[in-house]
N, C-alpha and C positions, 0 to 999 in steps of 0.2 A: 690265115694269120692275115693275109691282105683282105680279105672281106672283112674280118672282124674290126681290123683299123680303119677301115671305110665307113663302117656303120658307126664306130666311136666317134669319128668326127663328123658324121652327119646328124649325130644326137646333140654334139656339142654346138653344133650352127643352130639347130632347132632351139635348144636353150638359151642361146644367146637373143636368137630372133625373139622369143617370148618374152626374155628379160626386156628387150628393148621396147616393144610395145607396151610392156607394163610401165616403165620407167619414162615414157613418153611426156607423158601429162605433168611429170616432175623437173624433167628436162626444159620444157616449153617454159613452166613457171619460172624456174632459174634463170633463163635467158632472157624473157619478156618482163619480169618483174623484180628487178634490182633494186628494191626497197632500199636507200640509202641508211647507212648506219648513225648517222646524224641525230642525236636526241632530241625530240620534241617536248618542249616543255608543257606540263598539264595545264599551265595559266598564261596565254600568249601575251606578246609586250602589247602595252596601249598602243593604239586606242583598240586593239582588237577585241573580240570578244568568243568565248567557248559555245558553240553549239553541239550539244550531244545529241545524234538522232539514232534512234533505236530502228535497227533494220531485220532483226530478229529478236526471239525471246532471250538470246544469251549474249548478242552482239551490239555495240553501240559504235558509231563513226564519230571521231571528233573532227569538227571542222571549225575554221575561224571566220568569223566574219565582222563586218562594221557598218552599223546601221544608223545613218544620218537622219535622214526625214521620210515619211512616208509617200512624198509628192515624188522623189527621186525614182529613178529604175533601178533595177536589181540586176547585178552581173554575177552570174554563177560559173566559176571557174575551175575546169580539170587539168591537173598537172600531167606533165611527163613522167615517162615510167621510173626515171632515175631521181625523184624529187620527192621530199615531202615538203611539211608546213614549214619546219624550220629553214631548209634549204633557201624555200620559197622566200621567206623573210630576209634572210642573210643576202641573197641576191636582189633586193630592192624592189620586187615587184609589187607588193604591197603598196608602195610608195605611189608607183604608176597608178594602182588601183585609185587611190584617193585623188589625185588630179584630175580623174575622169568626173569628178563630182556626183558619185552614182553610191547606192548600197552596193555591197560585194561578200560574197560568200565564198569561201574555197573549201572543196571537200576532199577530205583525205581518204586515201582508198583502202579498203579492206587489208590488213596485213602490213599495213604501213604505218610509221610513227607508233602510237601506242593502241593504235586499233586491235582488236583481234580479227581472227578471220582468216582468210586464204583468198589473196588476189587471183582473179580470172575472170574470163570474159561476163558470166551469167553474174558475179557477185558485183562488179563494176556497175553493170547496168542496172541491176535491182538496186544499188543503193543509191546511184544518180538519181533515179525515177522518184525513190523515196524523199532523198534531198531537195529536189524542186517542188515537190508536193508541200513538204513541210514548211518551204519558204512562202509558199501560196496560199497556204493556211494561217500560218503563226502570224504574218506581216499583212495579209490579204494584198499582197502582189500584183498588180495589174500590169506591170511591164516587166517582164523577163528577158534577159538575152543570154544565152548559152555560148560559152568561151572556153574553148578546148586547145592546147598545143599538144603535137606529136600523138602519143597515144591519149591523151585527153581530147584530142579533136574527133578521134572515133567514137569516145564515149558520149560527146557532145551531140555528134550526128545521131548516134542511136536513140538517145535521151529526146531528143526534137521531135521523135516521131508522135509524142504524145500530143493530142489534139487541143490542148487548152489553148484559149482565147489571150491567156495572158504572156505565153509566150511570142514574142515582138521580133525576135532574130538571133542569127547565129554566127559567131565569129570561129573561124577555124584557121588556125597558126599550125603549117607545118602538116597538113593533113595527108593521108595516104589514100589511095585507090582501095587496097585491100591491105591486110597482115602479110597475106599470101605474097601479093605483088613485091612488098617490101622485102619480105624474107630472101625471095629470088633474086633480088638484085644483089645480095651479098653471099649467098649458100648456092650449092647446087641443086637442081630442081627435086632429084630424086631424095635428097636429104630433107629438103622442105616437106615432101609430100610423106615422107616417113614420119617426122617428128613433131610436125605443127598440128596443135589441136585447137588453138584459138582462130577465130576468122575475123571478125570486126571486119566486113565488108560493108565499107561506107558507099560504093558506087551501089549499090541494090537500094539503100536507103533514100539515096539523095532525090530521086524521082518522086518519092512520097512526101516531100516536104513542101509546104505551102507557107514561106517566109521568106524575108530579105537573109542573103547568105554573102557574108564577107569572107574571102580566102586570102590569106598572107602567108608568103612562103619565100625563103631565101634563094637566090638565084644559084647559089654555090653549094646547096644542101648536098652534103657528101652521104647523109644516112637516107633519109627520103627524098628522093630526086624531085625538082621541080615540076617535070613533066606529070607526076602521079597529081598534083593538083590543078594541073591545065588539063588532063584529061577528067576529073572529078568535078571541076568547073561547069563542064558542059551537061552534066547530070542535073542540074540544079534548074527548075522552071524559073525561078526568082533570085537569079544571081546578081547580087548588088555589085560586085567588084573583085575581082582577081589581080592582088597587087603582088609583083614580084619586088623583092628588095635586094638591089645590087650589091653584091660582094657578101651577103650575107651566109652564112653557114646554117648547120642544123642547130648548135648550141648556143650559138651569138644572136639570134634571130631577135630575140626581147630585148636587146641594148641597144637597137637602132631607133632613132626619136621618130623615123618615118612611120613605124608600126605604129605608136600611140598616138601619133598625129591621125593617121588613117582611121583607127579605131574610135577615136575621138568624133570625128565627122560621122561615121557610122552610125554610133548612139544618137548623136543630136538629129538625125535624120530619122532614124527608125522608131524613136520613141517620142518625137515632136507631134505625132498623129493622135 
């Protein structure tokens, strides 16, 4: 009787372990890509325009952009994991882009807003590469700066591997060393090792990049500690500046005027050549 009960619990444990392994990707996706329920309009508010980018035979990405003139550089922005095009509009970030005097485009992620598909590291990086190529080809863009915040910073770093001469700079707001490093700030190591299926290892890519890099981070960031930017900054051969914003936390970083003043200075210097 005892042996049969013991065998029963062993089998239950094995079953649960297999179930966890099979579900780990879905659990990671649920935690890492909390796409907001805020509806994204199919037609963006003026002066923005829609750009539909084909990333496969069955999927297109909705992007919002503003084109002013061919002489202006392009800023391509990758947002955080809990945002979409409409929440960005409501936050006022498009108005900040407008003040910079650049052409700009914001990419929506697969599975976010009106986009089909599943968000994951592979799909985001593939989509980002295709979007950058489309801007290069459709507008003959000769000066492109990639800009990402939080998750978007990890996307921007990986996308910057593209050796195109049109990529002139990289802006990283609240970047991480790696997704694993961030996760282990908040969860036990064994849990992260068991469930985490995405990597986003910014530190491994940074030494490969040959372009000016601006890093901005809130000194009081409670999600991605500023120490991760400090460590990552040492990996770039052409670090332009690491700027720590006093009193800024994770979610309010973009509300500080110092952020946009620093970005304006960076854009002026890297696109003047």
